[in-house]
N, CA, C, O and CB atoms as a CASP TS submission, in Angstrom:
PFRMAT TS
TARGET T0000
AUTHOR 0000-0000-0000
METHOD Language model
MODEL 1
PARENT N/A
ATOM      1  N   ASP     1      87.440  92.228  80.611  1.00  0.00           N
ATOM      2  CA  ASP     1      87.760  92.257  82.027  1.00  0.00           C
ATOM      3  C   ASP     1      89.269  92.289  82.273  1.00  0.00           C
ATOM      4  O   ASP     1      89.741  92.949  83.199  1.00  0.00           O
ATOM      5  CB  ASP     1      87.148  91.057  82.718  1.00  0.00           C
ATOM      6  N   GLU     2      90.023  91.568  81.435  1.00  0.00           N
ATOM      7  CA  GLU     2      91.476  91.559  81.610  1.00  0.00           C
ATOM      8  C   GLU     2      92.069  92.941  81.360  1.00  0.00           C
ATOM      9  O   GLU     2      92.972  93.376  82.074  1.00  0.00           O
ATOM     10  CB  GLU     2      92.122  90.535  80.673  1.00  0.00           C
ATOM     11  N   LEU     3      91.562  93.618  80.354  1.00  0.00           N
ATOM     12  CA  LEU     3      92.046  94.967  80.050  1.00  0.00           C
ATOM     13  C   LEU     3      91.716  95.926  81.191  1.00  0.00           C
ATOM     14  O   LEU     3      92.532  96.772  81.555  1.00  0.00           O
ATOM     15  CB  LEU     3      91.433  95.479  78.731  1.00  0.00           C
ATOM     16  N   ARG     4      90.519  95.788  81.750  1.00  0.00           N
ATOM     17  CA  ARG     4      90.109  96.638  82.877  1.00  0.00           C
ATOM     18  C   ARG     4      91.025  96.394  84.077  1.00  0.00           C
ATOM     19  O   ARG     4      91.473  97.342  84.723  1.00  0.00           O
ATOM     20  CB  ARG     4      88.626  96.362  83.264  1.00  0.00           C
ATOM     21  N   LEU     5      91.301  95.131  84.371  1.00  0.00           N
ATOM     22  CA  LEU     5      92.187  94.794  85.487  1.00  0.00           C
ATOM     23  C   LEU     5      93.597  95.328  85.228  1.00  0.00           C
ATOM     24  O   LEU     5      94.243  95.845  86.140  1.00  0.00           O
ATOM     25  CB  LEU     5      92.225  93.264  85.708  1.00  0.00           C
ATOM     26  N   GLU     6      94.065  95.206  84.007  1.00  0.00           N
ATOM     27  CA  GLU     6      95.397  95.722  83.667  1.00  0.00           C
ATOM     28  C   GLU     6      95.463  97.238  83.867  1.00  0.00           C
ATOM     29  O   GLU     6      96.434  97.751  84.424  1.00  0.00           O
ATOM     30  CB  GLU     6      95.757  95.364  82.209  1.00  0.00           C
ATOM     31  N   ARG     7      94.436  97.950  83.415  1.00  0.00           N
ATOM     32  CA  ARG     7      94.395  99.410  83.609  1.00  0.00           C
ATOM     33  C   ARG     7      94.381  99.755  85.093  1.00  0.00           C
ATOM     34  O   ARG     7      95.075 100.673  85.531  1.00  0.00           O
ATOM     35  CB  ARG     7      93.155 100.018  82.913  1.00  0.00           C
ATOM     36  N   PHE     8      93.596  99.024  85.855  1.00  0.00           N
ATOM     37  CA  PHE     8      93.507  99.249  87.298  1.00  0.00           C
ATOM     38  C   PHE     8      94.876  99.040  87.948  1.00  0.00           C
ATOM     39  O   PHE     8      95.327  99.882  88.724  1.00  0.00           O
ATOM     40  CB  PHE     8      92.457  98.306  87.934  1.00  0.00           C
ATOM     41  N   MET     9      95.530  97.934  87.639  1.00  0.00           N
ATOM     42  CA  MET     9      96.819  97.622  88.253  1.00  0.00           C
ATOM     43  C   MET     9      97.915  98.578  87.791  1.00  0.00           C
ATOM     44  O   MET     9      98.855  98.835  88.544  1.00  0.00           O
ATOM     45  CB  MET     9      97.216  96.189  87.933  1.00  0.00           C
ATOM     46  N   ASN    10      97.818  99.105  86.586  1.00  0.00           N
ATOM     47  CA  ASN    10      98.794 100.089  86.111  1.00  0.00           C
ATOM     48  C   ASN    10      98.748 101.378  86.919  1.00  0.00           C
ATOM     49  O   ASN    10      99.708 102.149  86.920  1.00  0.00           O
ATOM     50  CB  ASN    10      98.554 100.398  84.645  1.00  0.00           C
ATOM     51  N   ASN    11      97.630 101.614  87.608  1.00  0.00           N
ATOM     52  CA  ASN    11      97.498 102.782  88.478  1.00  0.00           C
ATOM     53  C   ASN    11      98.073 102.536  89.868  1.00  0.00           C
ATOM     54  O   ASN    11      97.987 103.399  90.741  1.00  0.00           O
ATOM     55  CB  ASN    11      96.042 103.179  88.593  1.00  0.00           C
ATOM     56  N   LYS    12      98.651 101.374  90.067  1.00  0.00           N
ATOM     57  CA  LYS    12      99.301 101.004  91.330  1.00  0.00           C
ATOM     58  C   LYS    12      98.373 101.195  92.540  1.00  0.00           C
ATOM     59  O   LYS    12      98.642 102.016  93.416  1.00  0.00           O
ATOM     60  CB  LYS    12     100.573 101.831  91.521  1.00  0.00           C
ATOM     61  N   PRO    13      97.279 100.424  92.572  1.00  0.00           N
ATOM     62  CA  PRO    13      96.350 100.554  93.697  1.00  0.00           C
ATOM     63  C   PRO    13      97.008 100.116  94.998  1.00  0.00           C
ATOM     64  O   PRO    13      97.901  99.269  94.993  1.00  0.00           O
ATOM     65  CB  PRO    13      95.082  99.729  93.445  1.00  0.00           C
ATOM     66  N   PRO    14      96.568 100.688  96.107  1.00  0.00           N
ATOM     67  CA  PRO    14      97.107 100.255  97.394  1.00  0.00           C
ATOM     68  C   PRO    14      96.651  98.826  97.688  1.00  0.00           C
ATOM     69  O   PRO    14      95.573  98.404  97.270  1.00  0.00           O
ATOM     70  CB  PRO    14      96.662 101.216  98.530  1.00  0.00           C
ATOM     71  N   ILE    15      97.478  98.107  98.403  1.00  0.00           N
ATOM     72  CA  ILE    15      97.167  96.738  98.829  1.00  0.00           C
ATOM     73  C   ILE    15      96.708  96.803 100.276  1.00  0.00           C
ATOM     74  O   ILE    15      97.281  97.532 101.086  1.00  0.00           O
ATOM     75  CB  ILE    15      98.409  95.776  98.667  1.00  0.00           C
ATOM     76  N   PHE    16      95.675  96.041 100.595  1.00  0.00           N
ATOM     77  CA  PHE    16      95.199  95.991 101.977  1.00  0.00           C
ATOM     78  C   PHE    16      95.327  94.562 102.467  1.00  0.00           C
ATOM     79  O   PHE    16      94.811  93.639 101.837  1.00  0.00           O
ATOM     80  CB  PHE    16      93.722  96.496 102.097  1.00  0.00           C
ATOM     81  N   ILE    17      96.023  94.369 103.603  1.00  0.00           N
ATOM     82  CA  ILE    17      96.248  93.014 104.105  1.00  0.00           C
ATOM     83  C   ILE    17      95.312  92.622 105.234  1.00  0.00           C
ATOM     84  O   ILE    17      95.213  91.441 105.566  1.00  0.00           O
ATOM     85  CB  ILE    17      97.658  92.879 104.571  1.00  0.00           C
ATOM     86  N   GLY    18      94.626  93.580 105.828  1.00  0.00           N
ATOM     87  CA  GLY    18      93.602  93.220 106.797  1.00  0.00           C
ATOM     88  C   GLY    18      93.793  93.643 108.206  1.00  0.00           C
ATOM     89  O   GLY    18      92.785  94.139 108.708  1.00  0.00           O
ATOM     90  N   SER    19      94.734  93.575 108.889  1.00  0.00           N
ATOM     91  CA  SER    19      94.777  93.826 110.332  1.00  0.00           C
ATOM     92  C   SER    19      93.842  94.954 110.783  1.00  0.00           C
ATOM     93  O   SER    19      93.376  95.744 109.962  1.00  0.00           O
ATOM     94  CB  SER    19      96.188  94.157 110.742  1.00  0.00           C
ATOM     95  N   TYR    20      93.574  95.026 112.075  1.00  0.00           N
ATOM     96  CA  TYR    20      92.703  96.077 112.606  1.00  0.00           C
ATOM     97  C   TYR    20      93.422  97.413 112.470  1.00  0.00           C
ATOM     98  O   TYR    20      94.332  97.728 113.237  1.00  0.00           O
ATOM     99  CB  TYR    20      92.317  95.798 114.100  1.00  0.00           C
ATOM    100  N   ASP    21      93.002  98.177 111.494  1.00  0.00           N
ATOM    101  CA  ASP    21      93.631  99.463 111.202  1.00  0.00           C
ATOM    102  C   ASP    21      92.610 100.361 110.503  1.00  0.00           C
ATOM    103  O   ASP    21      92.634 100.489 109.279  1.00  0.00           O
ATOM    104  CB  ASP    21      94.912  99.277 110.320  1.00  0.00           C
ATOM    105  N   PRO    22      91.706 100.988 111.280  1.00  0.00           N
ATOM    106  CA  PRO    22      90.670 101.821 110.661  1.00  0.00           C
ATOM    107  C   PRO    22      91.226 102.919 109.758  1.00  0.00           C
ATOM    108  O   PRO    22      90.665 103.185 108.695  1.00  0.00           O
ATOM    109  CB  PRO    22      89.823 102.447 111.730  1.00  0.00           C
ATOM    110  N   ASP    23      92.321 103.558 110.168  1.00  0.00           N
ATOM    111  CA  ASP    23      92.911 104.608 109.327  1.00  0.00           C
ATOM    112  C   ASP    23      93.465 104.022 108.035  1.00  0.00           C
ATOM    113  O   ASP    23      93.302 104.600 106.961  1.00  0.00           O
ATOM    114  CB  ASP    23      94.023 105.348 110.088  1.00  0.00           C
ATOM    115  N   GLY    24      94.119 102.872 108.148  1.00  0.00           N
ATOM    116  CA  GLY    24      94.645 102.206 106.959  1.00  0.00           C
ATOM    117  C   GLY    24      93.537 101.781 106.014  1.00  0.00           C
ATOM    118  O   GLY    24      93.679 101.897 104.797  1.00  0.00           O
ATOM    119  N   ALA    25      92.435 101.289 106.564  1.00  0.00           N
ATOM    120  CA  ALA    25      91.294 100.878 105.739  1.00  0.00           C
ATOM    121  C   ALA    25      90.698 102.084 105.020  1.00  0.00           C
ATOM    122  O   ALA    25      90.377 102.008 103.834  1.00  0.00           O
ATOM    123  CB  ALA    25      90.216 100.186 106.605  1.00  0.00           C
ATOM    124  N   ARG    26      90.552 103.191 105.734  1.00  0.00           N
ATOM    125  CA  ARG    26      90.004 104.406 105.127  1.00  0.00           C
ATOM    126  C   ARG    26      90.912 104.894 104.003  1.00  0.00           C
ATOM    127  O   ARG    26      90.430 105.270 102.935  1.00  0.00           O
ATOM    128  CB  ARG    26      89.825 105.512 106.188  1.00  0.00           C
ATOM    129  N   LYS    27      92.226 104.891 104.237  1.00  0.00           N
ATOM    130  CA  LYS    27      93.174 105.333 103.210  1.00  0.00           C
ATOM    131  C   LYS    27      93.145 104.397 102.006  1.00  0.00           C
ATOM    132  O   LYS    27      93.262 104.839 100.863  1.00  0.00           O
ATOM    133  CB  LYS    27      94.598 105.408 103.788  1.00  0.00           C
ATOM    134  N   TRP    28      92.988 103.089 102.274  1.00  0.00           N
ATOM    135  CA  TRP    28      92.904 102.120 101.182  1.00  0.00           C
ATOM    136  C   TRP    28      91.681 102.420 100.318  1.00  0.00           C
ATOM    137  O   TRP    28      91.779 102.478  99.092  1.00  0.00           O
ATOM    138  CB  TRP    28      92.839 100.672 101.735  1.00  0.00           C
ATOM    139  N   ILE    29      90.532 102.609 100.960  1.00  0.00           N
ATOM    140  CA  ILE    29      89.298 102.903 100.227  1.00  0.00           C
ATOM    141  C   ILE    29      89.452 104.187  99.418  1.00  0.00           C
ATOM    142  O   ILE    29      89.064 104.230  98.250  1.00  0.00           O
ATOM    143  CB  ILE    29      88.105 103.025 101.199  1.00  0.00           C
ATOM    144  N   GLU    30      90.012 105.227 100.021  1.00  0.00           N
ATOM    145  CA  GLU    30      90.205 106.492  99.303  1.00  0.00           C
ATOM    146  C   GLU    30      91.112 106.304  98.092  1.00  0.00           C
ATOM    147  O   GLU    30      90.844 106.852  97.023  1.00  0.00           O
ATOM    148  CB  GLU    30      90.796 107.555 100.239  1.00  0.00           C
ATOM    149  N   GLY    31      92.188 105.527  98.258  1.00  0.00           N
ATOM    150  CA  GLY    31      93.110 105.291  97.150  1.00  0.00           C
ATOM    151  C   GLY    31      92.471 104.520  96.013  1.00  0.00           C
ATOM    152  O   GLY    31      92.651 104.859  94.843  1.00  0.00           O
ATOM    153  N   VAL    32      91.724 103.484  96.356  1.00  0.00           N
ATOM    154  CA  VAL    32      91.052 102.675  95.343  1.00  0.00           C
ATOM    155  C   VAL    32      89.967 103.500  94.651  1.00  0.00           C
ATOM    156  O   VAL    32      89.825 103.430  93.430  1.00  0.00           O
ATOM    157  CB  VAL    32      90.443 101.402  95.977  1.00  0.00           C
ATOM    158  N   GLU    33      89.206 104.274  95.410  1.00  0.00           N
ATOM    159  CA  GLU    33      88.147 105.088  94.806  1.00  0.00           C
ATOM    160  C   GLU    33      88.709 106.179  93.899  1.00  0.00           C
ATOM    161  O   GLU    33      88.065 106.556  92.920  1.00  0.00           O
ATOM    162  CB  GLU    33      87.288 105.718  95.893  1.00  0.00           C
ATOM    163  N   ARG    34      89.882 106.683  94.207  1.00  0.00           N
ATOM    164  CA  ARG    34      90.528 107.677  93.341  1.00  0.00           C
ATOM    165  C   ARG    34      90.822 107.048  91.967  1.00  0.00           C
ATOM    166  O   ARG    34      90.638 107.685  90.930  1.00  0.00           O
ATOM    167  CB  ARG    34      91.849 108.214  93.999  1.00  0.00           C
ATOM    168  N   ILE    35      91.274 105.803  91.982  1.00  0.00           N
ATOM    169  CA  ILE    35      91.538 105.096  90.721  1.00  0.00           C
ATOM    170  C   ILE    35      90.226 104.829  89.984  1.00  0.00           C
ATOM    171  O   ILE    35      90.149 105.012  88.769  1.00  0.00           O
ATOM    172  CB  ILE    35      92.289 103.762  90.985  1.00  0.00           C
ATOM    173  N   PHE    36      89.189 104.393  90.718  1.00  0.00           N
ATOM    174  CA  PHE    36      87.888 104.164  90.088  1.00  0.00           C
ATOM    175  C   PHE    36      87.411 105.420  89.372  1.00  0.00           C
ATOM    176  O   PHE    36      86.912 105.351  88.249  1.00  0.00           O
ATOM    177  CB  PHE    36      86.851 103.722  91.134  1.00  0.00           C
ATOM    178  N   LYS    37      87.565 106.553  90.018  1.00  0.00           N
ATOM    179  CA  LYS    37      87.110 107.815  89.431  1.00  0.00           C
ATOM    180  C   LYS    37      87.909 108.135  88.168  1.00  0.00           C
ATOM    181  O   LYS    37      87.333 108.528  87.153  1.00  0.00           O
ATOM    182  CB  LYS    37      87.240 108.967  90.454  1.00  0.00           C
ATOM    183  N   ALA    38      89.227 107.970  88.224  1.00  0.00           N
ATOM    184  CA  ALA    38      90.072 108.253  87.059  1.00  0.00           C
ATOM    185  C   ALA    38      89.736 107.323  85.892  1.00  0.00           C
ATOM    186  O   ALA    38      89.800 107.724  84.730  1.00  0.00           O
ATOM    187  CB  ALA    38      91.556 108.115  87.431  1.00  0.00           C
ATOM    188  N   MET    39      89.379 106.079  86.215  1.00  0.00           N
ATOM    189  CA  MET    39      89.035 105.095  85.186  1.00  0.00           C
ATOM    190  C   MET    39      87.579 105.209  84.736  1.00  0.00           C
ATOM    191  O   MET    39      87.168 104.559  83.774  1.00  0.00           O
ATOM    192  CB  MET    39      89.300 103.692  85.704  1.00  0.00           C
ATOM    193  N   ARG    40      86.804 106.036  85.436  1.00  0.00           N
ATOM    194  CA  ARG    40      85.355 106.098  85.200  1.00  0.00           C
ATOM    195  C   ARG    40      84.755 104.702  85.311  1.00  0.00           C
ATOM    196  O   ARG    40      83.972 104.259  84.470  1.00  0.00           O
ATOM    197  CB  ARG    40      85.045 106.711  83.806  1.00  0.00           C
ATOM    198  N   CYS    41      85.150 104.040  86.367  1.00  0.00           N
ATOM    199  CA  CYS    41      84.772 102.653  86.609  1.00  0.00           C
ATOM    200  C   CYS    41      83.284 102.549  86.951  1.00  0.00           C
ATOM    201  O   CYS    41      82.779 103.288  87.797  1.00  0.00           O
ATOM    202  CB  CYS    41      85.623 102.056  87.741  1.00  0.00           C
ATOM    203  N   GLN    42      82.605 101.643  86.298  1.00  0.00           N
ATOM    204  CA  GLN    42      81.191 101.416  86.573  1.00  0.00           C
ATOM    205  C   GLN    42      81.036 100.622  87.866  1.00  0.00           C
ATOM    206  O   GLN    42      81.903  99.828  88.231  1.00  0.00           O
ATOM    207  CB  GLN    42      80.515 100.676  85.396  1.00  0.00           C
ATOM    208  N   ASP    43      79.926 100.849  88.545  1.00  0.00           N
ATOM    209  CA  ASP    43      79.692 100.210  89.838  1.00  0.00           C
ATOM    210  C   ASP    43      79.849  98.699  89.792  1.00  0.00           C
ATOM    211  O   ASP    43      80.393  98.109  90.726  1.00  0.00           O
ATOM    212  CB  ASP    43      78.317 100.552  90.333  1.00  0.00           C
ATOM    213  N   GLU    44      79.384  98.064  88.726  1.00  0.00           N
ATOM    214  CA  GLU    44      79.424  96.604  88.684  1.00  0.00           C
ATOM    215  C   GLU    44      80.838  96.030  88.610  1.00  0.00           C
ATOM    216  O   GLU    44      81.020  94.829  88.808  1.00  0.00           O
ATOM    217  CB  GLU    44      78.633  96.118  87.509  1.00  0.00           C
ATOM    218  N   HIS    45      81.840  96.862  88.330  1.00  0.00           N
ATOM    219  CA  HIS    45      83.218  96.383  88.248  1.00  0.00           C
ATOM    220  C   HIS    45      84.032  96.686  89.507  1.00  0.00           C
ATOM    221  O   HIS    45      85.115  96.131  89.693  1.00  0.00           O
ATOM    222  CB  HIS    45      83.898  96.996  87.051  1.00  0.00           C
ATOM    223  N   LYS    46      83.528  97.546  90.353  1.00  0.00           N
ATOM    224  CA  LYS    46      84.298  97.988  91.516  1.00  0.00           C
ATOM    225  C   LYS    46      84.590  96.862  92.499  1.00  0.00           C
ATOM    226  O   LYS    46      85.691  96.807  93.047  1.00  0.00           O
ATOM    227  CB  LYS    46      83.560  99.092  92.225  1.00  0.00           C
ATOM    228  N   ILE    47      83.651  95.972  92.737  1.00  0.00           N
ATOM    229  CA  ILE    47      83.858  94.882  93.692  1.00  0.00           C
ATOM    230  C   ILE    47      84.984  93.964  93.226  1.00  0.00           C
ATOM    231  O   ILE    47      85.878  93.638  94.007  1.00  0.00           O
ATOM    232  CB  ILE    47      82.559  94.075  93.882  1.00  0.00           C
ATOM    233  N   SER    48      84.950  93.544  91.958  1.00  0.00           N
ATOM    234  CA  SER    48      85.980  92.620  91.486  1.00  0.00           C
ATOM    235  C   SER    48      87.357  93.275  91.490  1.00  0.00           C
ATOM    236  O   SER    48      88.344  92.625  91.834  1.00  0.00           O
ATOM    237  CB  SER    48      85.644  92.123  90.081  1.00  0.00           C
ATOM    238  N   LEU    49      87.440  94.542  91.117  1.00  0.00           N
ATOM    239  CA  LEU    49      88.734  95.226  91.117  1.00  0.00           C
ATOM    240  C   LEU    49      89.220  95.498  92.535  1.00  0.00           C
ATOM    241  O   LEU    49      90.382  95.245  92.855  1.00  0.00           O
ATOM    242  CB  LEU    49      88.641  96.537  90.338  1.00  0.00           C
ATOM    243  N   GLY    50      88.339  96.011  93.381  1.00  0.00           N
ATOM    244  CA  GLY    50      88.731  96.301  94.761  1.00  0.00           C
ATOM    245  C   GLY    50      89.142  95.059  95.520  1.00  0.00           C
ATOM    246  O   GLY    50      90.124  95.078  96.262  1.00  0.00           O
ATOM    247  N   SER    51      88.398  93.978  95.341  1.00  0.00           N
ATOM    248  CA  SER    51      88.732  92.754  96.074  1.00  0.00           C
ATOM    249  C   SER    51      90.023  92.121  95.560  1.00  0.00           C
ATOM    250  O   SER    51      90.653  91.341  96.274  1.00  0.00           O
ATOM    251  CB  SER    51      87.587  91.750  95.971  1.00  0.00           C
ATOM    252  N   TYR    52      90.423  92.445  94.330  1.00  0.00           N
ATOM    253  CA  TYR    52      91.660  91.898  93.771  1.00  0.00           C
ATOM    254  C   TYR    52      92.891  92.350  94.557  1.00  0.00           C
ATOM    255  O   TYR    52      93.894  91.637  94.597  1.00  0.00           O
ATOM    256  CB  TYR    52      91.801  92.310  92.309  1.00  0.00           C
ATOM    257  N   VAL    53      92.824  93.512  95.173  1.00  0.00           N
ATOM    258  CA  VAL    53      93.979  94.029  95.912  1.00  0.00           C
ATOM    259  C   VAL    53      93.830  93.836  97.425  1.00  0.00           C
ATOM    260  O   VAL    53      94.464  94.537  98.214  1.00  0.00           O
ATOM    261  CB  VAL    53      94.177  95.509  95.599  1.00  0.00           C
ATOM    262  N   LEU    54      92.993  92.887  97.813  1.00  0.00           N
ATOM    263  CA  LEU    54      92.943  92.448  99.209  1.00  0.00           C
ATOM    264  C   LEU    54      93.866  91.246  99.329  1.00  0.00           C
ATOM    265  O   LEU    54      93.761  90.307  98.539  1.00  0.00           O
ATOM    266  CB  LEU    54      91.469  92.096  99.667  1.00  0.00           C
ATOM    267  N   HIS    55      94.743  91.260 100.278  1.00  0.00           N
ATOM    268  CA  HIS    55      95.687  90.159 100.454  1.00  0.00           C
ATOM    269  C   HIS    55      95.597  89.625 101.874  1.00  0.00           C
ATOM    270  O   HIS    55      95.060  90.282 102.767  1.00  0.00           O
ATOM    271  CB  HIS    55      97.128  90.614 100.137  1.00  0.00           C
ATOM    272  N   ASP    56      96.122  88.439 102.069  1.00  0.00           N
ATOM    273  CA  ASP    56      96.245  87.809 103.386  1.00  0.00           C
ATOM    274  C   ASP    56      94.916  87.794 104.137  1.00  0.00           C
ATOM    275  O   ASP    56      93.917  87.300 103.613  1.00  0.00           O
ATOM    276  CB  ASP    56      97.298  88.532 104.217  1.00  0.00           C
ATOM    277  N   GLU    57      94.894  88.324 105.346  1.00  0.00           N
ATOM    278  CA  GLU    57      93.704  88.278 106.193  1.00  0.00           C
ATOM    279  C   GLU    57      92.517  88.994 105.549  1.00  0.00           C
ATOM    280  O   GLU    57      91.382  88.533 105.661  1.00  0.00           O
ATOM    281  CB  GLU    57      94.005  88.897 107.551  1.00  0.00           C
ATOM    282  N   ALA    58      92.769  90.102 104.887  1.00  0.00           N
ATOM    283  CA  ALA    58      91.677  90.853 104.257  1.00  0.00           C
ATOM    284  C   ALA    58      91.002  90.025 103.166  1.00  0.00           C
ATOM    285  O   ALA    58      89.777  90.047 103.042  1.00  0.00           O
ATOM    286  CB  ALA    58      92.203  92.175 103.666  1.00  0.00           C
ATOM    287  N   ASP    59      91.781  89.300 102.382  1.00  0.00           N
ATOM    288  CA  ASP    59      91.223  88.455 101.328  1.00  0.00           C
ATOM    289  C   ASP    59      90.381  87.332 101.936  1.00  0.00           C
ATOM    290  O   ASP    59      89.291  87.034 101.449  1.00  0.00           O
ATOM    291  CB  ASP    59      92.350  87.868 100.450  1.00  0.00           C
ATOM    292  N   TYR    60      90.886  86.721 102.986  1.00  0.00           N
ATOM    293  CA  TYR    60      90.156  85.652 103.677  1.00  0.00           C
ATOM    294  C   TYR    60      88.835  86.180 104.241  1.00  0.00           C
ATOM    295  O   TYR    60      87.787  85.556 104.074  1.00  0.00           O
ATOM    296  CB  TYR    60      91.019  85.050 104.812  1.00  0.00           C
ATOM    297  N   GLN    61      88.895  87.326 104.903  1.00  0.00           N
ATOM    298  CA  GLN    61      87.685  87.909 105.486  1.00  0.00           C
ATOM    299  C   GLN    61      86.680  88.285 104.404  1.00  0.00           C
ATOM    300  O   GLN    61      85.478  88.085 104.585  1.00  0.00           O
ATOM    301  CB  GLN    61      88.037  89.141 106.326  1.00  0.00           C
ATOM    302  N   TRP    62      87.148  88.824 103.289  1.00  0.00           N
ATOM    303  CA  TRP    62      86.246  89.187 102.210  1.00  0.00           C
ATOM    304  C   TRP    62      85.585  87.940 101.616  1.00  0.00           C
ATOM    305  O   TRP    62      84.402  87.971 101.275  1.00  0.00           O
ATOM    306  CB  TRP    62      87.001  89.963 101.122  1.00  0.00           C
ATOM    307  N   GLY    63      86.333  86.851 101.492  1.00  0.00           N
ATOM    308  CA  GLY    63      85.744  85.611 100.983  1.00  0.00           C
ATOM    309  C   GLY    63      84.572  85.160 101.835  1.00  0.00           C
ATOM    310  O   GLY    63      83.526  84.780 101.309  1.00  0.00           O
ATOM    311  N   ASN    64      84.743  85.199 103.145  1.00  0.00           N
ATOM    312  CA  ASN    64      83.660  84.819 104.054  1.00  0.00           C
ATOM    313  C   ASN    64      82.503  85.806 103.985  1.00  0.00           C
ATOM    314  O   ASN    64      81.342  85.403 103.913  1.00  0.00           O
ATOM    315  CB  ASN    64      84.177  84.724 105.488  1.00  0.00           C
ATOM    316  N   ALA    65      82.816  87.095 104.006  1.00  0.00           N
ATOM    317  CA  ALA    65      81.769  88.121 103.984  1.00  0.00           C
ATOM    318  C   ALA    65      80.980  88.082 102.679  1.00  0.00           C
ATOM    319  O   ALA    65      79.759  88.234 102.691  1.00  0.00           O
ATOM    320  CB  ALA    65      82.382  89.511 104.182  1.00  0.00           C
ATOM    321  N   SER    66      81.661  87.881 101.558  1.00  0.00           N
ATOM    322  CA  SER    66      80.961  87.886 100.272  1.00  0.00           C
ATOM    323  C   SER    66      80.000  86.711 100.163  1.00  0.00           C
ATOM    324  O   SER    66      78.950  86.827  99.530  1.00  0.00           O
ATOM    325  CB  SER    66      81.964  87.848  99.118  1.00  0.00           C
ATOM    326  N   GLN    67      80.346  85.578 100.775  1.00  0.00           N
ATOM    327  CA  GLN    67      79.422  84.444 100.782  1.00  0.00           C
ATOM    328  C   GLN    67      78.162  84.782 101.558  1.00  0.00           C
ATOM    329  O   GLN    67      77.054  84.469 101.124  1.00  0.00           O
ATOM    330  CB  GLN    67      80.093  83.203 101.381  1.00  0.00           C
ATOM    331  N   ARG    68      78.335  85.422 102.706  1.00  0.00           N
ATOM    332  CA  ARG    68      77.167  85.787 103.521  1.00  0.00           C
ATOM    333  C   ARG    68      76.351  86.889 102.851  1.00  0.00           C
ATOM    334  O   ARG    68      75.125  86.800 102.778  1.00  0.00           O
ATOM    335  CB  ARG    68      77.611  86.242 104.923  1.00  0.00           C
ATOM    336  N   LEU    69      77.029  87.930 102.360  1.00  0.00           N
ATOM    337  CA  LEU    69      76.321  89.062 101.753  1.00  0.00           C
ATOM    338  C   LEU    69      75.615  88.677 100.461  1.00  0.00           C
ATOM    339  O   LEU    69      74.542  89.197 100.152  1.00  0.00           O
ATOM    340  CB  LEU    69      77.289  90.196 101.483  1.00  0.00           C
ATOM    341  N   GLY    70      76.221  87.765  99.709  1.00  0.00           N
ATOM    342  CA  GLY    70      75.653  87.374  98.422  1.00  0.00           C
ATOM    343  C   GLY    70      74.734  86.171  98.494  1.00  0.00           C
ATOM    344  O   GLY    70      74.283  85.679  97.461  1.00  0.00           O
ATOM    345  N   ALA    71      74.447  85.688  99.698  1.00  0.00           N
ATOM    346  CA  ALA    71      73.565  84.530  99.855  1.00  0.00           C
ATOM    347  C   ALA    71      72.206  84.825  99.235  1.00  0.00           C
ATOM    348  O   ALA    71      71.666  85.923  99.372  1.00  0.00           O
ATOM    349  CB  ALA    71      73.408  84.156 101.348  1.00  0.00           C
ATOM    350  N   GLY    72      71.676  83.840  98.564  1.00  0.00           N
ATOM    351  CA  GLY    72      70.366  84.010  97.945  1.00  0.00           C
ATOM    352  C   GLY    72      70.401  84.866  96.697  1.00  0.00           C
ATOM    353  O   GLY    72      69.356  85.326  96.237  1.00  0.00           O
ATOM    354  N   GLY    73      71.576  85.090  96.141  1.00  0.00           N
ATOM    355  CA  GLY    73      71.692  85.861  94.909  1.00  0.00           C
ATOM    356  C   GLY    73      71.655  87.366  95.094  1.00  0.00           C
ATOM    357  O   GLY    73      71.479  88.102  94.123  1.00  0.00           O
ATOM    358  N   ALA    74      71.818  87.837  96.330  1.00  0.00           N
ATOM    359  CA  ALA    74      71.798  89.281  96.582  1.00  0.00           C
ATOM    360  C   ALA    74      72.989  89.945  95.891  1.00  0.00           C
ATOM    361  O   ALA    74      74.095  89.403  95.883  1.00  0.00           O
ATOM    362  CB  ALA    74      71.821  89.575  98.109  1.00  0.00           C
ATOM    363  N   LEU    75      72.757  91.100  95.325  1.00  0.00           N
ATOM    364  CA  LEU    75      73.805  91.864  94.655  1.00  0.00           C
ATOM    365  C   LEU    75      74.640  92.603  95.696  1.00  0.00           C
ATOM    366  O   LEU    75      74.100  93.293  96.560  1.00  0.00           O
ATOM    367  CB  LEU    75      73.197  92.860  93.633  1.00  0.00           C
ATOM    368  N   ILE    76      75.942  92.454  95.610  1.00  0.00           N
ATOM    369  CA  ILE    76      76.843  93.153  96.527  1.00  0.00           C
ATOM    370  C   ILE    76      77.352  94.396  95.807  1.00  0.00           C
ATOM    371  O   ILE    76      78.003  94.297  94.767  1.00  0.00           O
ATOM    372  CB  ILE    76      78.035  92.229  96.993  1.00  0.00           C
ATOM    373  N   THR    77      77.057  95.546  96.358  1.00  0.00           N
ATOM    374  CA  THR    77      77.485  96.807  95.755  1.00  0.00           C
ATOM    375  C   THR    77      78.752  97.311  96.448  1.00  0.00           C
ATOM    376  O   THR    77      79.119  96.832  97.521  1.00  0.00           O
ATOM    377  CB  THR    77      76.357  97.869  95.842  1.00  0.00           C
ATOM    378  N   TRP    78      79.408  98.277  95.822  1.00  0.00           N
ATOM    379  CA  TRP    78      80.608  98.861  96.417  1.00  0.00           C
ATOM    380  C   TRP    78      80.277  99.503  97.757  1.00  0.00           C
ATOM    381  O   TRP    78      81.089  99.450  98.681  1.00  0.00           O
ATOM    382  CB  TRP    78      81.235  99.897  95.470  1.00  0.00           C
ATOM    383  N   ASP    79      79.106 100.104  97.877  1.00  0.00           N
ATOM    384  CA  ASP    79      78.705 100.716  99.149  1.00  0.00           C
ATOM    385  C   ASP    79      78.598  99.678 100.263  1.00  0.00           C
ATOM    386  O   ASP    79      78.904  99.984 101.415  1.00  0.00           O
ATOM    387  CB  ASP    79      77.367 101.444  98.988  1.00  0.00           C
ATOM    388  N   ARG    80      78.175  98.469  99.945  1.00  0.00           N
ATOM    389  CA  ARG    80      78.085  97.396 100.945  1.00  0.00           C
ATOM    390  C   ARG    80      79.447  96.781 101.220  1.00  0.00           C
ATOM    391  O   ARG    80      79.668  96.199 102.282  1.00  0.00           O
ATOM    392  CB  ARG    80      77.111  96.311 100.480  1.00  0.00           C
ATOM    393  N   PHE    81      80.352  96.908 100.271  1.00  0.00           N
ATOM    394  CA  PHE    81      81.691  96.347 100.399  1.00  0.00           C
ATOM    395  C   PHE    81      82.373  96.940 101.610  1.00  0.00           C
ATOM    396  O   PHE    81      83.520  96.600 101.901  1.00  0.00           O
ATOM    397  CB  PHE    81      82.523  96.602  99.130  1.00  0.00           C
TER
END
């Protein structure tokens, strides 16, 4: 996992801080998905890598959302992210 994270970060993924910015969110997703594709990243690793580059408000919101989405052991996929 550490090697995967290092490879991901070496690609300089965009950071998302959260504010209401639909265009910024879309660009963030596109940038992160471009790296996933280059890395041939498997679905089960996308959530941990993508959430790693959420900062400030976005990180806080993801923490709350992941608790709700994953309640009862539900699997959270990148599509649900």
